[in-house]
DRENTI-914570 format. One record per residue (C-alpha): residue number from 0; x, y, z. Coordinates in pm, whole numbers. Layout:
<setis>
NUM, X, Y, Z $
...
</setis>
This chain:
<setis>
0, -652, -782, 1112 $
1, -879, -555, 908 $
2, -813, -501, 538 $
3, -894, -149, 416 $
4, -880, -152, 38 $
5, -788, 138, -184 $
6, -1140, 132, -328 $
7, -1286, 180, 22 $
8, -1036, 460, 86 $
9, -1128, 628, -242 $
10, -1501, 606, -164 $
11, -1443, 749, 184 $
12, -1237, 1038, 44 $
13, -1511, 1121, -207 $
14, -1774, 1116, 68 $
15, -1562, 1334, 297 $
16, -1481, 1579, 16 $
17, -1850, 1609, -71 $
18, -1938, 1682, 294 $
19, -1661, 1942, 315 $
20, -1774, 2114, -6 $
21, -2135, 2122, 117 $
22, -2047, 2292, 446 $
23, -1754, 2524, 381 $
24, -1472, 2615, 145 $
25, -1137, 2560, 317 $
26, -840, 2783, 232 $
27, -594, 2506, 318 $
28, -567, 2149, 440 $
29, -338, 2050, 726 $
30, -234, 1685, 736 $
31, -60, 1514, 1025 $
32, 268, 1352, 917 $
33, 318, 980, 984 $
34, -27, 870, 884 $
35, -234, 1158, 754 $
36, -48, 1261, 441 $
37, -220, 1011, 211 $
38, -560, 1136, 322 $
39, -446, 1498, 306 $
40, -315, 1457, -47 $
41, -627, 1276, -165 $
42, -852, 1542, -12 $
43, -647, 1819, -169 $
44, -691, 1656, -510 $
45, -1064, 1603, -453 $
46, -1110, 1964, -336 $
47, -889, 2100, -615 $
48, -653, 2288, -384 $
49, -276, 2305, -376 $
50, -270, 2444, -21 $
51, -172, 2128, 165 $
52, 47, 2167, 470 $
53, 193, 1909, 704 $
54, 233, 1904, 1078 $
55, 489, 1681, 1241 $
56, 467, 1562, 1599 $
57, 755, 1395, 1780 $
</setis>
């Protein structure tokens, strides 16, 4: 079992947000439900956007 701490998650989100900001300015973020919403929300906060949409797959 691998433990992925919140601090690691937070560092990874900051790194990803910085890379996104350096390369383009997204109009919206699409997060996959059932696993991607935490990352989507955190990225939306880091990128200062309220355009977060979810996609559900069954």
